[in-house]
C-alpha positions in Angstrom: 52.3 -130.3 -55.7 49.5 -129.6 -53.2 50.1 -129.6 -49.5 47.5 -132.4 -49.0 47.1 -134.8 -51.9 44.6 -137.6 -51.6 44.3 -140.1 -54.5 41.6 -142.8 -54.9 41.6 -144.0 -51.3 39.3 -146.8 -50.3 38.4 -148.3 -46.9 36.0 -151.2 -46.2 35.0 -152.5 -42.8 33.6 -155.9 -41.9 30.4 -155.4 -39.8 28.8 -158.3 -37.9 25.3 -159.1 -39.0 22.8 -160.0 -36.2 20.5 -162.9 -36.8 16.8 -162.1 -36.6 14.3 -163.7 -34.3 14.1 -164.5 -30.6 17.4 -166.2 -30.2 19.2 -164.0 -32.8 21.9 -162.7 -30.4 22.7 -166.3 -29.3 22.9 -167.5 -32.9 25.2 -164.6 -33.8 27.5 -165.4 -30.9 28.1 -169.0 -32.0 27.9 -168.4 -35.8 28.9 -164.9 -36.5 28.4 -163.6 -40.1 29.8 -160.4 -41.5 28.9 -157.9 -44.3 31.3 -155.5 -45.9 30.6 -151.8 -45.7 32.4 -149.4 -48.0 33.2 -146.4 -45.7 35.2 -144.5 -48.3 35.0 -145.2 -52.0 37.7 -144.0 -54.4 38.0 -140.5 -52.8 40.4 -138.0 -54.3 41.0 -134.3 -53.5 43.9 -131.9 -53.0 44.2 -129.0 -50.5 46.6 -126.1 -50.7 48.6 -124.9 -47.7 46.6 -122.4 -45.6 43.2 -123.4 -46.9 40.2 -123.8 -44.7 38.0 -126.6 -46.1 34.6 -127.7 -44.9 34.4 -131.5 -45.2 30.7 -132.3 -44.9 28.1 -134.9 -45.4 25.3 -136.8 -43.5 26.0 -139.3 -40.7 27.7 -142.4 -42.1 29.0 -140.6 -45.2 32.7 -141.4 -44.4 33.9 -138.1 -42.9 35.4 -139.5 -39.7 37.0 -142.4 -41.6 38.6 -140.0 -44.0 39.9 -137.8 -41.1 41.3 -140.9 -39.4 43.2 -141.9 -42.6 44.5 -138.3 -43.0 45.7 -138.3 -39.4 47.4 -141.6 -39.7 45.2 -143.6 -37.4 43.8 -145.8 -40.2 45.5 -147.3 -43.2 43.4 -147.3 -46.4 42.9 -150.5 -48.3 44.2 -148.8 -51.4 45.1 -145.4 -52.8 47.6 -142.8 -51.6 47.8 -139.9 -49.2 50.7 -137.4 -49.2 50.6 -134.6 -46.7 53.6 -132.2 -46.6 55.6 -134.9 -48.4 54.8 -137.5 -45.8 52.6 -140.6 -45.8 50.6 -140.3 -42.5 50.6 -144.0 -41.4 54.1 -144.8 -42.6 55.9 -141.8 -41.1 53.7 -141.4 -38.1 56.3 -140.3 -35.5 57.4 -137.4 -37.6 53.9 -136.7 -38.9 52.0 -136.4 -35.6 54.1 -133.5 -34.5 52.7 -131.5 -37.5 49.0 -132.1 -36.9 46.4 -131.1 -34.3 43.2 -133.0 -33.9 40.0 -131.9 -32.1 37.1 -134.3 -31.8 34.1 -132.5 -30.4 32.8 -135.5 -28.6 36.1 -136.9 -27.4 38.5 -135.4 -24.9 42.3 -135.4 -24.7 42.2 -133.5 -21.4 42.6 -135.3 -18.1 39.2 -135.1 -16.4 40.3 -134.6 -12.7 43.2 -132.2 -13.2 43.4 -128.6 -14.6 44.0 -128.1 -18.3 47.3 -126.5 -17.6 48.7 -129.8 -16.3 47.7 -131.5 -19.6 49.4 -128.7 -21.5 52.6 -129.2 -19.5 52.4 -132.9 -20.2 52.0 -132.3 -23.9 55.1 -130.0 -23.8 57.2 -132.9 -22.6 55.6 -135.4 -25.1 56.3 -133.1 -28.1 59.6 -132.0 -26.6 58.8 -128.3 -26.9 61.6 -125.9 -25.7 60.5 -124.0 -22.6 60.7 -120.6 -24.1 58.8 -121.6 -27.2 56.2 -123.4 -25.0 55.6 -120.4 -22.8 55.2 -118.0 -25.7 52.7 -120.3 -27.4 50.8 -121.0 -24.1 50.4 -117.3 -23.4 49.2 -116.7 -26.9 46.6 -119.4 -26.7 45.4 -118.3 -23.2 45.0 -114.8 -24.5 43.3 -115.6 -27.8 41.0 -118.3 -26.4 40.2 -116.4 -23.2 41.5 -119.1 -20.9 43.2 -117.1 -18.1 40.5 -117.8 -15.5 39.9 -121.5 -16.3 43.3 -123.2 -17.1 43.8 -123.9 -13.4 40.3 -125.3 -12.8 39.8 -129.1 -12.9 38.4 -130.0 -16.3 35.4 -131.7 -14.8 34.3 -128.4 -13.3 34.3 -126.6 -16.7 31.4 -125.9 -18.9 31.3 -127.5 -22.4 32.3 -124.2 -24.0 35.2 -123.7 -21.6 36.4 -127.3 -22.1 36.2 -127.1 -25.9 38.4 -124.0 -25.8 40.9 -125.9 -23.7 40.7 -128.8 -26.1 41.6 -126.5 -29.0 44.5 -125.1 -27.1 45.8 -128.6 -26.3 45.7 -129.4 -30.0 47.7 -126.3 -30.9 50.3 -126.2 -28.1 52.9 -127.8 -30.4 52.2 -125.3 -33.3 51.0 -127.8 -35.9 50.8 -127.1 -39.6 47.4 -128.8 -40.0 44.4 -128.7 -37.8 41.6 -131.4 -38.1 38.4 -130.2 -36.5 35.6 -132.7 -36.0 32.4 -131.0 -34.8 34.4 -128.3 -32.8 31.3 -126.3 -31.8 28.8 -129.1 -31.0 26.6 -128.2 -28.1 28.2 -124.8 -27.6 26.3 -121.6 -26.8 26.4 -118.6 -29.3 29.2 -116.8 -27.4 31.5 -119.9 -27.2 30.9 -120.6 -30.9 31.9 -117.0 -31.8 35.1 -117.3 -29.7 36.1 -120.6 -31.4 35.3 -119.4 -34.9 37.1 -116.1 -34.5 40.1 -117.9 -33.1 40.3 -120.3 -36.0 40.2 -117.4 -38.5 43.0 -115.6 -36.6 45.1 -118.8 -36.4 44.7 -119.4 -40.1 45.5 -115.8 -41.1 48.4 -115.4 -38.7 50.2 -118.8 -38.9 48.8 -120.1 -42.3 47.5 -123.2 -40.6 45.7 -125.5 -42.9 42.2 -126.4 -41.5 39.9 -129.3 -42.4 36.6 -128.8 -40.7 33.9 -131.5 -40.4 30.6 -130.3 -39.0 26.8 -130.5 -39.2 26.6 -126.9 -38.2 26.4 -125.1 -41.5 26.9 -121.7 -39.7 30.5 -122.9 -39.0 31.0 -123.6 -42.7 29.7 -120.2 -43.7 31.8 -118.4 -41.1 35.1 -120.2 -41.8 35.3 -122.1 -45.2 35.3 -120.7 -48.7 35.5 -124.2 -50.1 33.5 -127.3 -49.3 33.9 -131.0 -50.1 30.6 -132.8 -49.8 30.7 -136.6 -49.5 27.9 -139.2 -49.4 28.0 -142.9 -49.3 31.8 -142.8 -49.2 32.1 -140.7 -52.5 32.9 -137.1 -53.2 29.8 -135.5 -54.6 30.8 -131.9 -54.7 34.1 -130.1 -54.4 34.1 -126.3 -55.0 33.5 -122.9 -53.5 30.6 -122.1 -51.2 29.7 -119.2 -53.6 29.4 -121.6 -56.6 27.2 -123.9 -54.5 24.9 -121.1 -53.7 24.8 -119.9 -57.3 23.8 -123.4 -58.4 21.4 -124.4 -55.6 20.2 -121.4 -53.7 17.3 -120.5 -56.0 14.2 -120.8 -53.8 12.7 -117.9 -51.8 9.8 -118.0 -49.3 7.6 -115.0 -49.4 4.9 -114.6 -46.8 2.2 -112.0 -47.4 -0.3 -110.8 -44.7 -3.5 -109.7 -46.4 -7.3 -109.8 -45.9 -7.8 -110.3 -49.7 -8.1 -113.5 -51.6 -5.7 -114.4 -54.3 -5.2 -117.2 -56.8 -2.0 -117.4 -58.9 -1.0 -120.0 -61.4 2.6 -119.4 -62.5 5.4 -121.9 -63.4 7.8 -120.2 -61.0 5.6 -120.9 -58.0 7.0 -124.0 -56.4 4.7 -124.1 -53.3 1.6 -122.1 -52.1 0.1 -122.2 -48.6 -2.9 -120.2 -47.5 -4.3 -119.5 -44.0 -7.0 -117.1 -42.8 -4.9 -113.9 -43.3 -1.7 -115.0 -44.9 -0.5 -116.4 -48.2 2.9 -118.1 -48.3 4.7 -118.6 -51.7 7.9 -120.5 -52.4 9.2 -119.1 -55.8 12.0 -120.0 -58.1 14.1 -116.9 -58.6 15.8 -118.4 -61.7 12.4 -117.8 -63.4 11.3 -114.5 -61.8 12.8 -111.5 -60.0 11.5 -111.0 -56.5 10.8 -107.4 -57.2 8.6 -108.4 -60.2 6.7 -111.0 -58.2 6.0 -108.4 -55.4 4.9 -105.9 -58.0 2.5 -108.5 -59.5 1.0 -109.3 -56.0 0.7 -105.6 -55.2 -1.3 -105.0 -58.3 -3.9 -107.7 -57.3 -4.3 -107.4 -53.5 -3.8 -105.0 -50.6 -0.7 -106.0 -48.6 -0.7 -105.5 -44.9 2.8 -106.9 -44.3 5.4 -108.9 -46.3 8.3 -111.1 -45.2 11.0 -112.5 -47.6 13.0 -115.4 -46.3 16.3 -115.5 -48.2 16.9 -119.1 -47.1 20.0 -120.5 -45.3 22.9 -122.8 -45.9 21.1 -125.7 -44.2 18.2 -125.6 -46.7 20.8 -125.5 -49.5 22.7 -128.6 -48.3 19.4 -130.5 -47.8 18.5 -129.8 -51.4 21.9 -131.1 -52.4 21.5 -134.2 -50.4 18.1 -134.8 -52.0 19.5 -134.4 -55.5 22.2 -137.0 -54.8 19.7 -139.2 -53.0 21.8 -139.4 -49.8 
């Protein structure tokens, strides 16, 4: 049996509908109407212990709702969730001690006191033995580079510093599962690297299972070998990042600087843009090798410079969204 087993879960919310017109708000106040919104629709997946999985999708796809169900905050309308032989919302007291949750736009740190005071409070909440607590605290301070900031009031910390403290707070009780919701949002490049490197070390050292939701595809590339893509509450793709690239990463942009004129009509040319001294082609590499295309161009014009854009994960995900019309 998988460490996390999700079977056909559904969750629908009632959302108030505002009346149109000048007095719409007043009408809604006295005669409120609702519509049903299916946040998650028959979602199923399984995750092995120690996996890092990217759980991605556009805004409103159902990512946060799924995470809230998995963390025991929400109860689904139907379906089942078994995590480490526990049902999150039924065995919540035992379950919460096994999970850590980081919401990039929400804080669990007390704003006016140093992070170390929050850590000490969490030690008492989770009833962590003193020796075990000190060992874990020192480990987190070292790995997340917190030595100079744990005694500074949280409100005086930068966003990157605060996020590192948030992650430490979520891991102080040594959870088996870590839910990360936009953990690097708004962070600078150095802070992002520290967070990503730490997550990889944590996963390798303690075999912590990580579910990562993010819009930063660089996070996915750096951390997750497998992604689950959802849209409109449904699972659209569940597989490796490599397979996704093999299936969808087939466009390449080639920009040629030249003083010559050129006209090409080939079925593998998806787009063509010309300026005074450049020609930009987007080609389908399933139909032509890049080397063959460049050889063809070289035989027809004099090339001053050439640039080949190999594409990125963001473009790939956008094409996937377009295919599924989400």
